[in-house]
C-alpha angles and dihedrals in degrees: 000000000000133000104230134191113196130190107213119199114225113190112201114203096161130099116325089235090066093065139012092208117113124230089251092055092048091050091049089058091058114087147112119316114259116212119200125204130193116206124188115219125200135171126202113157135164133149100208126207099197091183095055119106125241103083133260121328114252137193088266091057090053092051101039092096091048143305122294116284130229141165118019092347090060092045089062097042116114131351096272093054093042089053091049093047095049093049095044090052091056085077122076117238097027120138119189122205113201107209121210106276134170119248097226145276121300106243093027116213092002089075127092137221122339112227117244088241089058093046093048092046095060096035092051091052091050092050093047088053089049093051090051090055101045137166103058131166097217146354130230118198118194102202137158105216100222099077113134122201128180108253095005109095096189110025098177092050089049090053090052091046093053093046088051090054089058102042098037132228100301104052110093120238123196130179140193126216145187113245087241089069120128102222141146131174095299097088091054089051088072102023129056101222142006129199121201132192114256096197132069110221084048102239090150102057091108090047091055090049089053091048089053091053094051092044091050090053092052092046091050092049092047096240093118125050106189118223116178143195128193130195134181108209092197098243128126122190136180110247094247088067094054100078107138093203092085138037138308093025089045089054093048093053092043090054089054091050092049092054088052091050096045098048129051119246094001125142121188123189133182123201113196091190133223109262094192089073114084095216131132097243096055120137134050120332134184121210120189125184126189136175102260094316109116094168092058091046091053094047093051093045090053091049094050093046092051092046091054090048091052090051095047097109093047090054088071097052099101115122114234127183134208116244096257097051091042092059091047090051089051090053091049091049090052091052090050093050091245096136150174093059126196122206104193110205090201099168099057104108096167098045097231101088113135105187094109093038091056091052091049090055095042095046092040094231112183137209094035127154107195104202105206146355119176110226115145089169093061090046091051091050092050091049096047092049092050092239117190139183112298096026118133117256121205118157145104115269136194127354097097102115095077139274091318088069100049125228123315113269123220113232121192116191143090136291108254096175142359122180142068119349143141089020092300124119090232135019130154134219116208121194114212141157119357109344092325127143130191121202114209117203133178093235142018109295125192109205110214104167136035087228089069088066094057100099135108108354095336125121113173091211089067091070135073101194130041124195110200131180096226141115102203110328092085088071089077094074104015106039113019091047091055092242100125118057095191128035126183125183110219126207129199119253095245143041094274136150107289098026129108089264101094089157088070092063119101097235116183100172100038130070099210094194088068088071136064128274092028097047144326124283112250092241090056097049 
């Protein structure tokens, strides 16, 4: 299975005329065998909101942020791949081949289905690159798990299947995933192992990449024979309820870690799933991998599945507020000195929802940094008019993606900044009300760190309240650093895409009554 280069010592003790090498030179040739391994690396990641507006994702949408990457550039792209690369290079004799891979979709998880043409385009180019670099000793796939493609029910499994067709049955394939992945047993039908983040926010993506590298080395050397077990507990949760920083999610992930610590060569993963993807393998999944011990894999998978089922009611215990009460709570927190305050607009999948913004204006809340509101139309208008710092601003913003976003809100203020920011070529900062600022971006932006807001004239410490378009990831910089003293999760005022009301979504590929809390799985009836 491996491509090996071996230095073989040949000691010549015959006549001097047979060789001009000295005894010292002959001895220097003798040494330990060095094995070399070539691993192909590919990246194809998208968290797909199939219910979001904007139309299907095309090749142009996948290349808007830049052309596909390959070689060394690809090997340093994203935390999963960087973790894999660093760990793989801890071994001598490892060569990594970065296959041509797209960067990602402009708009991220606010974007809908990829077309099959788009999916095939990038996958075909990866596989052509792979064929040109054969033979390889293993394949690493950096995936997400919640990609949705028209006509391809399980895209990540299809990726693994098509890689398997090229490399054959004996070359190991491993993958890494986000815990929001929608997966079942199909990926592991074609791949040997899968490693999933255990933390949300995903602090451990690099750790899972490193795990994948070390596992791939053991598979290639033949010291690990992966046997797997998969279970679907029958629970579906909105992503805002999947924060692993509190129970019961903390307990679920800790149980997985304890199994890994108690047993040798065991890996336990939990997918919570991404309910905004209308795909057949949605909902929670447990993956267990053991070293040639199928009975142990099955026993652990059963235990984890039953534990999640027992915790199902607790998974829905998070307090969420409507926009009006959330702004009042922010005002009360300010009066009590419990600032900074975060209002997490968790349900906004398109980035242009205005429900909280309207309440801020109506209730005259002060000291607010609204980060951010997607409005490419307002940005285009500012650009075409040659707007500059100090110009008056008076126009309606946001609320153009449909009823899920609320009505446009009129903002009267001044332009404080227009230019590069948040990795976009152009954003705008609009000052309005009493010490308030609104950041306009061309796409949904999840703010994770206060440092992201240090551009142009902005200083986060000048504000008392932050509105962020984030489910859980904002906790990286605002909660788990101790920065924010008060945090309120804010819902939308209707059963829209992104809210807790999954039963309001027009699923075509999912029978919601097969999942708690909307019904009981058939195997549990």
